[in-house]
Phi, psi and omega in degrees: 000189184302314182299324177297310179304315178301317183283353179250020189280115182296321181295314178296321179294321180292319177296318182288322180297319182302319179291310178304320179278358177263101188299315183298319179295312182297322179297330180277002180268153177279167185303328181287320179291327175297315182294326177295314183297318180295315178303315187288319180300317185297315184289324176299312180301318182289346175268352175093014184300331185279355179283170176290168187298315182294314180294321177296319178297322179295312183297320180295318173302315179300316175304313183293316183296313180293325171303320181291319180296323180294317182295317182292322179301311181287327176298319180301324180291308187293333183258004181295130179242019184294157185200165172236151180254124184224142183276168174301322175299318177297331184263019182302131179114337182292144180292157191300318185298343179292332185267353187287126178058033182269141183288153181234139176228157178271132174225115183056036181081355179255128173298123179233149180268141177278120179244117180288152183270010173294160185300323186295323170289312184296319181297325180289318176301312184296332182275325190248343183292129180281338180279116174302322182296330175290315177301318181292318179304312180301307187297314180300321175296317180292320183287346180249021172295154170050052181305330183299342184286341175304309180300321182298313179298315180302315181292320177297315177300316177298318183287323176301317178295320175301315180296310181306316178298316177300328179274359174097011180267152178293325182205167172294325176307314178300313179305305186297323187274351179301325182264009182260178174284331186280327167087322186209155183297324178303322181286329177295311183300317178297320174296314182292317180293325175299318178293321177299313182297325181283324186269331188297317180298322172295319180298320177296321176294323180290326178290325177296329176289323176297316181299315181303315184296315183292314179305315181297317180294316177298315182293322176300330181268003182076024180249163183266132181279128176240359176137173177262125180248171181300327179286351176268342194301310181299314185299310185278335175288326176296322180290319177302310181300320181292319179298319186277327186253356185055037182267129173266105189291337176290319180295319180302315187297333182297344179254011180234042169303124187306319187286348178256328180290321185296307179299327173297318177293317179298322178293324176293320174295322185294312180294325177290322190254009176068054185234164171232118185251122182233131177287134179262082181294151180075002178291118181263000185271058177228169186270353180204146183300336184273353176290133180260139186240126173240151178244140185247129183232160166297146186306322180272005177078007184288339181205145172279139187256311182166185188242143177239137175239130177240118178244094200259335195250152186288151168201163187308133175064015178278154171308131191271337183270180173263133186201160180240134173236128173283109184281326178220124180275158176270149179195168180270127179278169185298331183275002182095343178282171184251133168277121185271144185283164175225128184230139183238136173251124180245131177220182184221056178282148179291142181301142174287158179255174182292333182272320186226130173291169172287121178261122182278142162293162181300320178294323177294318178301322180298311183304317178297314185292326179292317181298318178292336172295324175294315180306313184280339175294316179295319186284322186271354174295136176223050178277167186286324186252144174282331193276351175281086189274152181281141175306148180301321180295320176295317178302319181294323180300309186286332176284332187278340188305312183280002164301337176309329177306328192289356174238007181256115184309318178302327173279312182308314189290352174275337182231340184269106181230147183294133187294342179256321183257343181068017178281140177296153182302134184294146179306316180302319178291321174306315181296321181288325175300310178297326176288342179279352184292316187289313181310134177064014184293323181296313184298316182300313187289327177301328176297325173290317181303312188293323178295325179291321178291319176304311183300314180292321179303303187285343175261004172256309183243112187281002180272359181287148167280109189295340177279305182293319181308316178309311183291321178298317181290322181297320183284323180291317186271319195244011177057033179285130177237110180268006177057228180263014179280136176260107185236158182228062186289345174301339181289347178239021175278072192297337181300331184285346177239023183226029172106354180251019176298124179082357191235011187291335180295349177306326186291323177291314180304315181297321179302316180287313182290315183293324176300318184292321180293321182289314184297324188277331188245339187237357187298326184265351176202100196292345178230040184305119175304317180295315179290324178296319180295319175299314180301315180296312186288320183269331186255308188276318187295318185298336180054227181268013185280354174211170181303119183301332175297327176296316180293320175300311180296329181285326176289317182277327189085012181188175176283148183285156174235173181262004184303312180297320179298309184296320176295327178294342179249015172100004179255150186235088184289155176289164186293340183267021176311132187293148181293151170288124181259000000 
């Protein structure tokens, strides 16, 4: 498309190189303009403009083809309508609201309920269904969605490697990581394997607890315990967390009605970052009537910052995950005025009913807070040029930091209110939420680690079977046991087709750095205006105008470490814990 042709323009590349190679001209530019020239020259080279005509044409074709593969991959997931048919008996244990307004179909003369394989339905079945056979049926159907995507991923991996080779890189992972904070595949593997060594002993203890819970339940029902399988994971991790924290997840959800949480979280962001957020009622310039439009100003009204569009509720064929898209970047116009950014958050939460609003799980509320972090990152960046984009790992760090609010009573009580009484969440329930963070945390984090290693593997060595290797790494690194089930979950790992190919390790880097940033600057005051002003000035505002590592170090006053993250999940690192690089 146009973007590919623009980024392969030989004349523009020659003009940029002429400036870069002219010492006097470069010396006369301010640092942000110098960074722009360096960034543009590097991006042209990464796009292959310097290659011969035939190779350049091949790289251009690869970019277009991979772009189409990525679009098709994600579209297949969002448009997937697969389902399983289960009887009320098979769904024993599910909460009453699960059965409300659910479609019914006849199967062999028996009325069965239609259960979609999308995450919202399947997670409830995996957590609550008392029948292991039901959980297995639901899990296998969910894990085998979109089988056609395996071929799309395989082709994309092959073409990415071909492009990287044409450009002189040893692997696609090396190409992808060149523009990141981690820089190279070896550093990623070292970071991830260091985490495996630290997390695996604790994960084995957590798995033993899950086995004990299932064994007890099986024996009480007169059944033989054969092990913990992937279709058991949600059920028994929830039980383990509830047992340790005495937490009732149903009770927790009553304090997380989406319609009440959203304005409260927006206000918390506003007070922390010095903003004023106003809903723009009656705006018709949106793509759907359910889209909410907010306008963001400086708290003192001195300047307009930008627009936020929230498209939160499900509808047919809509993208199913929660994600943020910068519709229009902010930049400085030629006359010195500013083009303000527009950013959209898209989710697929069920529509509320007249009787009950949509009640978020704690995890879903965390995802919402993180997505809003991306929104304010896009809005608060105030660099001169729009094209100096942030590395993916840095974007994830700054967006993830305020998810720490979700375990802080002082923060929770500002936006978590009972959907019927409007009473803030009790301190005692906040304490139990915090206590529920550590159980199963090593198992949970290893799931992020194994996906990062899988990503590096397939984008370093093109000989892997992308379907089976996913299962092999999951079993080896994260103790995932699929039993006799043949599953293809790589077909729905959308991040590898949405800009995180070769970069999935960004999520673990972000978890470590963001924990350190929050613990160091916000632990004693969760919405500290001073720390918020520093975060905005040093981390958000520079955008891509300077080295991201510099921004983090200026905010912290030092390099980040993994100590706060490891402590938060129940590990107690020694004082010489290596810096996050």
